[in-house]
C-alpha positions in Angstrom: 149.0 100.6 117.6 146.6 102.2 115.2 146.9 106.0 115.2 143.4 106.4 113.6 141.0 108.7 115.3 138.7 105.7 115.9 141.3 103.9 117.9 139.6 103.7 121.3 142.7 105.0 123.2 143.1 107.9 120.8 139.3 108.7 120.9 139.5 109.0 124.7 142.8 111.1 124.4 141.2 113.5 121.9 138.1 114.1 124.2 140.3 114.5 127.3 142.7 116.9 125.6 139.7 119.2 124.6 137.7 118.6 127.7 134.9 117.3 125.6 132.1 115.0 126.8 129.6 113.5 124.3 126.3 115.3 124.4 123.3 112.9 124.8 120.8 115.4 123.5 122.8 115.7 120.2 123.0 111.9 119.9 126.8 111.9 120.0 128.1 108.3 119.9 131.5 107.9 118.4 132.6 104.9 116.4 135.7 103.1 117.6 136.0 100.3 115.2 138.2 100.9 112.1 136.9 97.8 110.4 133.4 99.2 110.5 134.6 102.5 109.1 136.3 100.7 106.2 133.1 98.7 105.5 131.0 102.0 105.5 133.3 103.6 102.9 133.3 100.4 100.8 129.4 100.2 101.0 129.1 103.7 99.8 131.3 103.1 96.9 133.5 106.1 97.6 136.5 106.6 95.3 138.7 109.4 94.0 135.8 110.8 91.8 133.3 111.0 94.7 132.2 114.1 96.5 130.8 113.5 99.9 128.5 115.3 102.3 128.9 113.9 105.9 126.5 114.9 108.7 127.6 114.9 112.2 131.3 114.1 111.9 131.9 114.1 115.7 135.6 114.1 116.3 136.3 113.0 112.7 136.6 109.1 112.8 134.5 108.5 109.6 135.7 111.7 108.0 139.3 110.5 108.2 138.3 107.3 106.2 136.2 109.2 103.7 139.0 111.8 103.1 141.4 108.9 102.3 139.1 107.8 99.4 137.0 110.7 98.3 137.7 113.7 96.0 136.2 116.1 98.5 134.4 115.9 101.8 132.2 118.5 103.3 131.3 117.7 106.9 128.4 119.5 108.6 128.7 119.7 112.3 126.1 121.4 114.5 128.1 121.4 117.7 130.4 124.5 117.7 132.5 122.8 120.5 133.7 120.2 118.0 134.9 122.6 115.4 138.4 123.2 117.0 138.6 119.5 117.7 138.0 118.7 114.0 140.5 121.4 112.9 143.1 119.5 114.9 142.1 115.8 114.1 141.6 116.5 110.3 144.6 119.0 109.8 146.4 116.5 107.5 143.5 116.2 105.0 143.3 119.2 102.7 140.3 117.8 100.8 138.0 118.1 103.9 135.9 121.2 104.7 134.1 121.4 108.1 131.1 123.6 108.3 129.4 124.6 111.6 125.8 124.1 110.5 122.5 122.3 110.9 121.8 120.2 107.9 118.1 121.0 108.3 118.8 124.7 107.9 121.8 125.0 105.6 121.2 125.8 101.9 122.5 122.4 100.7 122.3 123.0 97.0 124.2 126.3 97.3 126.8 124.7 99.6 127.4 121.8 97.2 127.7 124.2 94.2 130.3 126.3 96.1 132.3 123.3 97.3 132.0 120.8 94.5 130.9 122.8 91.4 127.5 123.7 90.0 125.4 120.6 89.4 128.1 118.3 90.6 126.3 115.2 92.3 127.4 114.0 95.7 126.8 111.1 98.1 125.8 111.5 101.7 127.8 109.2 104.1 127.0 109.6 107.7 126.4 108.3 111.2 123.1 110.0 111.7 122.1 111.1 115.2 119.4 108.7 116.4 117.2 111.4 117.9 116.7 113.2 114.5 117.3 110.4 111.9 113.8 110.6 110.4 113.6 114.4 109.9 117.1 114.4 108.4 116.2 111.5 105.9 112.9 113.2 104.8 114.8 116.6 104.4 117.5 114.9 102.2 114.9 113.0 100.2 112.9 116.2 99.4 116.0 118.4 98.9 116.7 119.7 95.3 120.4 119.1 95.9 121.8 116.6 93.5 122.3 113.7 96.0 122.6 110.4 94.2 123.0 108.1 97.2 122.7 108.1 101.0 124.9 105.6 102.9 123.8 106.2 106.5 123.9 104.5 109.8 120.8 104.5 111.9 119.0 102.5 114.6 118.4 99.0 113.3 114.7 99.3 114.0 114.6 102.4 111.8 116.4 100.5 109.0 113.9 97.8 109.3 111.1 100.4 108.8 112.7 101.7 105.7 112.8 98.3 104.0 109.5 97.0 105.2 106.6 96.0 102.9 102.8 96.0 103.2 101.3 94.0 106.1 104.5 94.3 108.3 104.4 95.9 111.7 107.4 98.0 110.5 105.6 99.3 107.4 104.5 102.9 107.5 104.6 106.3 106.0 108.5 106.4 106.4 108.8 103.2 104.4 106.7 104.6 101.6 108.2 108.0 101.6 111.7 106.5 101.2 110.9 103.6 98.8 108.9 106.0 96.5 112.1 107.9 95.9 115.0 105.5 96.7 116.1 101.9 96.3 116.7 100.6 99.8 119.4 98.1 100.8 120.6 97.2 104.3 124.4 96.7 103.9 125.2 95.4 107.4 124.5 95.7 111.1 126.7 97.4 113.7 126.9 96.3 117.4 126.3 98.9 120.0 129.7 97.8 121.4 131.4 99.7 118.5 130.7 103.1 120.0 131.8 105.4 122.8 129.6 106.0 124.6 127.6 102.8 123.7 124.1 103.5 122.6 121.2 101.3 123.9 120.5 99.7 120.6 122.3 98.2 117.6 122.6 100.0 114.3 122.5 99.3 110.6 124.2 100.8 107.6 121.6 101.4 104.9 122.3 102.3 101.2 119.6 104.5 99.7 120.0 105.0 96.0 118.1 107.7 94.2 115.6 106.3 91.6 115.6 107.9 88.1 111.9 108.2 88.5 109.5 107.7 91.4 108.6 104.0 92.1 105.0 104.9 91.5 104.1 107.9 89.2 101.5 110.2 90.8 100.0 113.4 89.6 100.5 115.3 92.8 103.5 114.2 94.9 102.7 116.5 97.8 99.2 115.2 97.8 100.4 111.6 97.8 102.7 112.3 100.7 99.9 113.9 102.7 97.6 111.0 102.0 100.2 108.4 103.2 100.9 110.3 106.4 97.2 110.6 107.1 96.5 106.9 106.4 98.9 106.0 109.2 98.0 108.7 111.6 96.1 106.2 113.7 97.3 102.7 112.8 94.4 100.9 114.5 91.8 102.9 112.6 90.4 101.9 109.2 91.5 103.8 106.2 88.1 105.4 106.1 88.3 106.8 109.6 91.8 108.2 108.9 90.6 109.7 105.6 87.7 111.6 107.1 89.9 112.9 109.9 92.3 114.1 107.2 90.0 115.5 104.5 86.8 116.3 106.5 83.5 114.7 107.7 80.9 116.7 105.8 78.5 114.9 103.5 80.1 116.3 100.3 83.6 115.2 101.3 82.4 111.8 102.3 80.7 111.3 98.9 84.0 112.2 97.1 86.0 109.9 99.4 83.6 107.1 98.6 83.9 107.7 94.9 87.7 107.9 95.0 88.0 104.7 97.0 85.7 102.9 94.5 87.8 104.2 91.5 90.9 103.0 93.2 89.3 99.6 94.0 90.0 99.9 97.7 87.6 98.9 100.5 87.0 101.6 103.1 87.5 99.0 105.9 91.1 98.4 104.7 93.9 99.6 107.1 96.7 101.8 105.6 99.3 99.2 106.5 97.7 96.8 104.0 98.0 99.0 101.0 100.9 98.8 98.6 102.6 102.0 97.3 100.9 101.4 93.9 97.5 101.3 95.7 98.3 104.5 97.5 99.3 106.0 94.2 95.9 105.0 92.6 94.0 106.4 95.6 96.0 109.7 95.5 95.2 110.2 91.8 91.5 109.3 92.4 91.3 111.8 95.3 92.8 114.4 93.0 90.3 113.6 90.3 87.5 114.2 92.8 89.0 117.5 93.9 89.6 116.4 97.5 91.8 118.8 99.4 93.3 118.3 102.8 91.2 119.8 105.6 92.6 123.1 107.0 92.7 121.6 110.5 95.1 118.9 109.3 
């Protein structure tokens, strides 16, 4: 019988020994399929030269597999109750450091420099909590930390949104934010039956590889991001209606918006979901040239 942490019997025994019950509000669903864990490590391309950040190690099922292949693993676990559990389950792996921290609050560049060396790049490999997948992704994308690749598990429907193109029902601000910065590849899907407790949906492993330069060069990345979010604020509304809600409805602003749309060759009646990332880039630059700023109320 397998002695891996992910063995279903061992998973149950570990939780019973520590009186631990998975917390639904923290999205704790533990993988109990060693074949899936092997495939995750392979998909991430982890080898003896790789430093890894793991988010939400749980009881250490994926961490154990990462430790067997990586140079070093730093696992960020928000649940203090799991820290003594991980100390026991990962005791044999001296290349693992468990940190009781929230990835959204920790100083990731400083942590990586301390653990891996100044400027040393790393990969994120993680089974992300479903309830906070998007905030974590956006936080990592915008972090100055030298993260070259994210290999992360998420709900399949979120994975579909990351890879979606214009005109698709799944295409939105998240699709653009990710694709602008990363190359997106869905590696494989994972059945809900591979977890304890089983979630209500199937999952997917997605590889996000950092682009050497943004997919579309824009003059103001923050302004571009705000534009994209605003364009999808109300999907059923036209781009024009979303723009005036974002930037303002006064006559001067409307005139600038009209000029920017004309310069970008985009019809005001278009909906955001129909625009490519390149078109959003053109519009963002045209708005900047017109001196359009986001309305304070937005």
